C-alpha positions in Angstrom: 0.0 0.0 0.0 1.4 3.4 -1.0 1.1 6.3 1.5 -0.2 9.6 0.3 2.3 12.3 -0.4 1.9 15.4 1.8 3.0 18.9 0.8 6.3 19.9 2.3 4.7 22.7 4.3 2.3 20.2 6.0 5.3 18.0 7.0 7.2 21.0 8.4 4.2 22.2 10.4 3.5 18.8 11.7 7.1 18.4 12.8 7.1 21.8 14.5 3.8 21.5 16.3 3.5 17.7 16.6 5.8 17.6 19.6 4.0 20.3 21.5 2.0 19.0 24.5 0.2 22.2 25.6 1.0 22.9 29.3 2.8 19.6 30.0 6.1 20.0 31.8 9.2 19.6 29.7 10.7 16.1 30.0 14.1 16.2 31.6 15.9 13.6 29.4 14.3 14.8 26.2 14.2 18.6 26.7 16.4 19.7 29.6 19.4 17.4 29.8 20.5 18.3 26.2 20.4 22.0 27.1 22.4 21.6 30.3 24.8 19.2 28.7 25.5 21.5 25.7 25.8 24.8 27.7 26.4 24.1 31.4 28.0 20.7 32.2 31.5 21.8 31.0 31.8 24.1 34.0 29.0 22.7 36.2 29.1 19.0 35.5 30.5 15.8 36.9 34.2 16.4 36.1 35.9 17.8 39.2 38.9 18.8 37.0 36.9 21.2 34.9 34.2 22.2 37.4 34.3 25.8 38.4 34.8 25.8 42.2 36.4 22.3 42.1 34.8 19.6 44.2 32.5 22.0 46.0 31.5 24.0 42.9 28.0 24.2 41.5 26.8 20.9 39.9 23.9 21.0 37.5 24.1 17.4 36.6 22.6 16.1 39.8 19.5 17.0 41.7 21.4 17.5 45.0 23.9 19.8 43.3 21.4 21.9 41.5 19.4 22.5 44.7 22.3 23.1 47.0 22.6 26.4 48.9 24.9 28.7 47.0 25.3 30.9 50.0 23.3 33.9 51.2 20.1 31.9 50.7 20.5 31.6 46.9 19.8 28.4 45.1 20.6 27.5 41.5 17.1 25.9 41.1 14.1 26.5 43.3 11.5 24.0 42.2 8.2 25.6 41.4 9.8 29.1 41.6 11.7 30.1 38.4 11.8 33.8 39.6 13.8 32.7 42.6 16.2 30.4 40.7 19.7 31.7 40.2 20.1 29.6 37.1 17.5 31.6 35.2 18.7 34.9 36.6 22.2 34.2 35.2 20.8 33.2 31.8 18.9 36.5 31.3 21.0 39.1 33.2 22.4 42.2 31.5 25.4 42.1 33.8 28.3 40.8 31.7 30.2 39.3 34.6 27.2 37.3 35.8 25.9 36.1 32.5 25.9 32.3 31.9 27.3 30.8 29.9 30.1 33.4 29.7 30.4 35.1 26.3 34.0 33.8 26.1 32.7 30.3 25.7 31.0 31.2 22.5 27.8 29.5 23.7 24.4 31.1 24.4 20.9 29.8 24.9 18.1 30.6 22.6 14.9 32.2 24.0 13.1 28.9 23.4 15.7 27.0 25.5 15.4 29.6 28.3 11.6 29.2 28.2 12.0 25.4 28.4 14.1 25.8 31.5 11.7 28.3 33.0 8.7 25.9 32.4 10.7 22.9 33.7 11.5 24.8 37.0 8.0 26.0 37.3 6.7 22.4 37.0 9.0 21.2 39.8 12.4 20.8 38.1 12.3 17.0 38.3 15.5 15.2 37.4 15.6 11.7 35.8 18.3 9.1 35.3 19.8 8.8 31.9 17.5 6.6 29.8 20.1 3.9 29.6 19.8 3.4 33.4 16.1 3.1 33.4 14.5 -0.4 33.3 12.8 -1.1 30.0 9.0 -0.5 29.9 6.5 -1.5 27.3 5.0 1.5 25.5 
């Protein structure tokens, strides 16, 4: 059986809007982990050798690290409260010395990526194991 051919515009629109789930929270492994991995983990990830602040530096690759007290009552992520989360404040600040990721890295987040992070934090900022560590489940 031959499938009908769709106009290219219909295919593009379906791919753009097909993944939207309305007000659903962004999925950590699908939506959030890639953003953090591409923009944050080099300085705030698992490698103690490259992590800013060494062993005690901010870690965004773990739930405990992301919710640790940064001092002075500031937290990188405050689940349910994006306006109190230092992570978001650093992504949108106009202060050059506080902007993350720093301009010298050549990396920056798009407004859509920042919005995903904001919605994820507002929904509770749940972390998940990498998919390869999850037991298989039937769809």
